[in-house]
C-alpha angles and dihedrals in degrees: 000000000000118000116231121205113235113256114238115215113219116229111240126208114256092236092055090055091059123094121256093255093051092048090049091051091048092051091048090051091049089049092052091049091052091047091051091048090054093047096049095078090051091049091051091047092048091049095048098044103028114024099033095055090043092052091046091051093048094049097044093048086072095048118099119170090341094307134099110262146144091224094114092054091048089051090048093052093043096049113092089193094059091043088053089053090055091046093051093046094049092046093051093043095049099046096039090050093047096046092041091050094050094047092045092049091053090046094050092045089054093047090062089067096052127091117265097255095052091042092053090050092054092047091051091048091049091050090052092047092052089062094049102096143110122046096349090055092049090049091050091052091049090053094047106032104015125116090279096023121143097245093040092055092047093051091048091049091051091047094242094125135014096206140347124201108206091180095060133077096282093047090051089047089057089050092050093047090052096058093038097059099063092046092049091048092053091049095046099043096081091044093060089061086074088070109088122209090225091065093058092045090051091049091052091049089052090053099256119148125226091261093052091047093053093043097047101030115010101048096043090053093045097040096097091050093045093049093045092048091049091054092049091049091047092052091045092052098043090051096048114122116146098060093045094047094045092049099044101022088233094302095119113080111236129143097252092052090049092052092048093048091052092049102040106013123132096227110029121035111181108150092167092057088047088053090053091051089049092051091052090048091050090048091053091051090046092054092048091049091049090052089050092052090050092051091047091051089057094044131106097274094050092054096050 
């Protein structure tokens, strides 16, 4: 009789015994669990620092002497001083966003025709300029365009201007435009890559001028990016506080300064009224964003 060695069965891993479809489903499920685990800290952070303050502001805007009331909104609508703050903020935000968008669009369109090294230098400089804001920016404007600023004195000496008030509406508009242009340029730069050189060459071959090309081809393609950038600039301008306060010491009436004075002022502390103003400001921005989304939905890309 021949002796046969016993056959040892190798233990296989449970996952290897599964079919390909089951293993694929298991891996997808594990991937979703990992993705959720990574997102949870962000959700907690968003809730604590975004939703919680927003909920607190919304609730306390309806509290008056410990009771539910619309008194703060009635006071807001009846106060000419607060309405002036909204008017000034909207005026500064609109014109600074419009001018900043136009200048940035021309700048980005010009950058496409430069060599890569010079273009990279301008992009790096724009990125650095977009972070130059707040108190340092206000101090720089005082040195350059203040009452005794270097450029102001030169322009007076040359007879270009008689006087320039940096601390008024037009001075603040110049300040706003300055910090709007770099941000707009950074936002628009990727959008201009959607314009292909072949389109312009085809338009020239068909006899179209530069103006016709931009009106019929360039602007329709760029319209979603232009509208979206304008909304971001508008929100950025209407929420500006540090530069305005540092430049005017809180003497120019804008919404953000009014909210800050009601929350941390030495004489009048009315956080609930400040909450009502904040709710109105958020509502204004929400309406503008909704209009932007409607315009984008009817734009060139949505109809393709």
